C-alpha positions in Angstrom: -119.6 8.3 56.7 -118.1 7.1 60.0 -115.0 9.2 59.3 -117.1 12.3 58.7 -119.0 11.8 62.0 -115.7 11.3 63.9 -114.3 14.5 62.3 -117.4 16.4 63.4 -117.1 15.3 67.0 -113.4 16.2 67.0 -114.3 19.7 65.7 -116.9 20.1 68.4 -114.6 19.0 71.1 -111.9 21.3 69.8 -114.3 24.2 69.7 -115.4 23.5 73.3 -111.8 23.4 74.4 -110.9 26.6 72.6 -114.0 28.4 74.0 -113.3 27.2 77.6 -109.6 28.0 77.4 -109.8 31.7 78.4 -112.0 30.8 81.4 -109.6 28.0 82.4 -106.6 30.3 82.2 -108.5 33.0 84.2 -109.5 30.6 86.9 -106.0 29.2 87.0 -104.7 32.6 87.9 -107.2 32.9 90.8 -106.1 32.4 94.4 -108.8 30.0 95.5 -109.0 29.9 99.3 -109.6 26.8 101.3 -112.8 26.3 103.4 -110.7 26.8 106.6 -109.3 30.1 105.3 -112.8 31.4 104.3 -114.1 30.3 107.7 -111.3 32.2 109.5 -112.0 35.4 107.5 -115.7 35.0 108.3 -115.0 34.7 112.0 -112.8 37.7 111.9 -115.5 39.8 110.2 -118.0 38.8 112.8 -115.6 39.4 115.7 -114.9 42.9 114.7 -118.4 44.0 113.9 -119.6 46.9 115.9 -116.2 47.9 117.3 -116.5 51.4 115.9 -119.1 52.7 118.4 -116.9 52.2 121.5 -113.8 54.6 121.0 -115.9 57.6 120.0 -118.0 57.1 123.1 -114.9 57.7 125.2 -114.4 61.1 123.6 -118.1 61.9 123.9 -117.9 61.1 127.6 -114.9 63.5 127.9 -116.9 66.2 126.2 -119.8 65.6 128.5 -117.5 65.9 131.5 -116.1 69.2 130.2 -119.6 70.5 129.8 -120.5 69.5 133.3 -117.3 71.1 134.7 -118.3 74.4 133.1 -121.7 74.2 134.7 -120.3 73.5 138.2 -117.7 76.2 137.7 -120.5 78.7 136.8 -122.3 77.7 140.0 -119.4 78.9 142.0 -119.3 82.4 140.4 -120.7 85.4 142.3 -121.6 87.4 139.2 -123.7 86.5 136.1 -120.9 87.6 133.9 -118.5 85.2 135.5 -121.0 82.4 135.3 -121.7 83.0 131.7 -118.0 83.0 130.8 -117.5 79.7 132.6 -120.4 78.1 130.8 -119.2 79.4 127.4 -115.7 78.2 128.0 -116.9 74.8 128.9 -119.1 74.6 125.8 -116.2 75.7 123.5 -113.8 73.1 124.9 -116.4 70.4 124.7 -117.1 71.3 121.1 -113.3 71.1 120.3 -113.3 67.6 121.8 -116.1 66.5 119.7 -114.3 67.8 116.6 -111.2 65.8 117.6 -113.4 62.7 117.5 -113.5 63.1 113.7 -110.2 61.3 113.4 -111.5 58.3 115.4 -114.7 58.3 113.3 -112.7 58.4 110.0 -110.5 55.5 111.2 -113.3 53.4 112.4 -115.4 54.0 109.3 -112.7 52.2 107.4 -112.8 49.2 109.8 -116.6 49.2 109.7 -116.9 49.0 105.9 -114.0 46.5 105.8 -115.7 44.2 108.3 -118.9 44.3 106.2 -117.0 43.6 103.0 -115.3 40.5 104.4 -118.7 39.3 105.8 -120.3 39.7 102.3 -117.4 38.1 100.4 -117.3 35.2 102.7 -121.0 34.3 102.1 -121.6 30.8 100.8 -124.5 32.1 98.6 -123.1 35.0 96.6 -126.3 36.4 95.1 -126.5 39.4 92.7 -127.6 41.5 95.7 -124.4 40.6 97.7 -122.3 41.2 94.6 -123.8 44.7 94.4 -123.2 45.2 98.1 -119.5 44.2 97.6 -119.1 46.8 94.9 -120.8 49.5 97.1 -118.7 48.6 100.1 -115.5 48.8 98.0 -116.4 52.3 97.0 -117.3 53.2 100.7 -113.9 51.9 101.9 -112.0 54.1 99.4 -114.1 57.1 100.4 -113.4 56.4 104.1 -109.7 56.0 103.4 -109.7 59.4 101.6 -111.5 61.0 104.6 -109.0 59.4 107.0 -106.0 60.6 105.1 -107.4 64.1 105.0 -108.1 64.2 108.8 -104.8 62.5 109.6 -102.9 65.1 107.5 -99.2 64.3 108.0 -97.4 60.9 107.8 -97.8 58.0 105.4 -101.1 57.9 103.6 -103.3 54.8 103.8 -103.6 53.2 100.3 -107.1 52.6 99.1 -108.0 49.0 98.2 -111.8 49.0 97.9 -112.0 49.6 94.1 -109.5 46.8 93.4 -111.7 44.3 95.3 -115.0 45.6 93.8 -113.6 45.3 90.3 -113.0 41.6 90.8 -116.7 40.8 91.5 -118.2 43.4 89.2 -119.8 41.7 86.2 -119.0 38.1 87.1 -121.5 35.3 86.7 -121.9 31.5 87.1 -118.8 29.5 88.0 -116.6 32.5 87.4 -118.2 34.6 90.2 -117.4 32.0 92.9 -113.8 32.0 91.9 -113.6 35.8 91.7 -115.4 36.1 95.0 -112.7 34.1 96.7 -110.0 36.0 94.9 -111.6 39.2 95.9 -111.7 38.0 99.5 -107.9 37.2 99.4 -107.1 40.6 97.9 -109.3 42.4 100.4 -107.5 40.8 103.4 -104.0 41.1 102.0 -104.4 44.7 100.7 -106.1 46.0 103.8 -103.1 45.3 106.0 -101.8 48.9 105.8 -105.2 50.4 106.4 -105.9 48.2 109.4 -102.5 48.9 111.0 -102.8 52.7 110.7 -106.5 52.8 111.7 -106.0 50.7 114.8 -102.9 52.6 115.8 -104.9 55.8 115.3 -107.5 54.5 117.8 -104.8 53.5 120.3 -103.1 57.0 120.0 -106.4 58.7 120.7 -107.2 56.5 123.6 -103.7 57.0 125.1 -104.7 60.4 126.6 -107.3 58.5 128.6 -105.2 55.7 129.9 -104.0 56.2 133.5 -101.4 56.7 134.6 -99.4 58.4 131.8 -97.0 59.5 134.6 -96.5 57.1 137.5 -95.7 60.0 139.7 -99.0 61.7 138.8 -101.8 59.1 138.7 -104.4 61.7 137.7 -102.5 62.6 134.6 -105.1 61.7 132.0 -107.8 63.8 130.5 -110.9 62.2 132.1 -109.5 62.0 135.6 -108.4 65.6 135.3 -111.9 66.6 134.5 -113.5 64.6 137.3 -110.9 65.9 139.9 -111.8 69.5 138.9 -115.5 68.7 139.2 -114.9 67.4 142.8 -113.1 70.6 143.6 -115.8 72.8 142.1 -118.5 70.8 144.0 -117.1 71.7 147.4 -117.0 75.4 146.4 -120.5 75.2 144.8 -121.9 74.0 148.1 -120.6 77.1 149.8 -121.6 79.4 147.0 -125.2 78.3 146.7 -125.7 76.8 150.1 -127.2 73.6 148.8 -126.5 71.8 152.1 -126.5 68.4 150.5 -129.3 68.9 147.9 -130.2 65.4 146.6 -130.6 66.5 143.0 -127.2 68.1 143.0 -125.6 65.1 144.7 -127.2 62.7 142.2 -125.9 64.7 139.3 -122.4 64.7 140.7 -122.6 61.0 141.3 -123.6 60.3 137.7 -120.8 62.5 136.4 -118.2 60.8 138.5 -119.6 57.3 137.6 -119.4 58.3 133.9 -115.7 59.3 134.3 -114.9 55.8 135.8 -116.7 54.1 132.9 -115.0 56.3 130.4 -111.6 55.3 131.7 -112.6 51.6 131.6 -113.9 52.0 128.0 -110.6 53.7 127.0 -108.7 50.7 128.3 -111.0 48.2 126.5 -110.8 50.1 123.2 -107.0 50.3 123.3 -106.7 46.6 124.1 -109.2 45.7 121.4 -107.5 47.8 118.8 -104.2 46.1 119.5 -105.8 42.7 119.4 -107.6 43.6 116.1 -104.3 44.5 114.5 -102.4 41.5 115.7 -105.1 39.0 114.7 -105.4 40.6 111.2 -101.6 40.5 110.7 -101.7 36.7 111.4 -104.6 36.2 109.1 -102.8 38.0 106.3 -99.7 35.8 106.9 -101.9 32.6 106.9 -103.5 33.5 103.6 -100.3 34.6 101.9 -98.4 31.5 103.0 -101.3 29.1 102.3 -101.2 27.9 105.9 -104.2 26.4 107.7 -105.6 29.3 109.8 -107.6 27.1 112.1 -105.3 27.9 115.0 -106.3 31.5 114.7 -110.0 30.8 115.5 -109.4 30.9 119.3 -107.5 34.1 119.0 -110.3 35.6 116.9 -112.8 34.5 119.5 -110.8 36.2 122.2 -110.9 39.3 120.1 -114.6 39.0 119.8 -114.9 38.9 123.6 -112.8 42.1 123.9 -115.0 43.9 121.4 -118.1 42.6 123.2 -116.7 43.8 126.6 -116.0 47.2 125.1 -119.6 47.5 123.8 -121.0 46.5 127.2 -119.0 49.3 128.9 -120.1 51.7 126.2 -123.8 50.7 126.8 -123.3 51.4 130.5 -121.7 54.7 129.8 -124.6 55.7 127.5 -127.3 55.0 130.1 -129.1 58.1 131.3 -129.2 56.9 134.9 -125.5 56.1 135.1 
């Protein structure tokens, strides 16, 4: 009787081991991150949140300046036909500038969705809702990558990685989901490297036209300064043409336009610096995760990145004020 009982226990233990073996093998293959690594990723996600709104604001400011330049040019014309042509030309050029902003929007959409994905995957309480959000963000990332590749056209294409990450957390449960969550976080960071490099470089390239001076011999050789200088010239002619004699409303409008040009240049500098810092910090984060190093030393660098992003957003907010 005792032998029968012992045999039954052995069978139950053996069955339990056999049943748990697939799960054990799966978990053994997972790259489980340390708390310090998860914390560093979480800090990075928070630091880069909201960066996307700043670079596009530079191009919007340029478009606004081009519109205003058209208006001031029209004011100097002595015929209605000439004034209408100046207004139309200004509008068309402003519209082309806004279309050019599509590349910046596509690049930044990748970074936005990526930041949200990291923030979701780093959550300590990975609920069903967060799991669904991760899957949705993975899909959004790949859609944004496709849009970026289409706008970018030539050159190396950015490789999608969202579906790979989404597939890891899709359908998981219990102890398995926590392990797959961390594996997905690891895969997200390491597979996003190419996308982050190209997206941030795209932002820098777009901002380069707004960074003075491009030519040390010509300090006004950047797009925003060129517009503001032309507006200054048109202003003096406009005074003569319409005999404003220092009209306060006109002076106030000129003042706001020139102030916007200054802030647009400042924002371009902030965006370019933040994009470079974003790429550098992310590269170091990837290296830390791949090598298994303690990324604690990166926290200060990520905090500095957060301050750069914050500074850019503050300049953006000043630029967007109606009474600039």
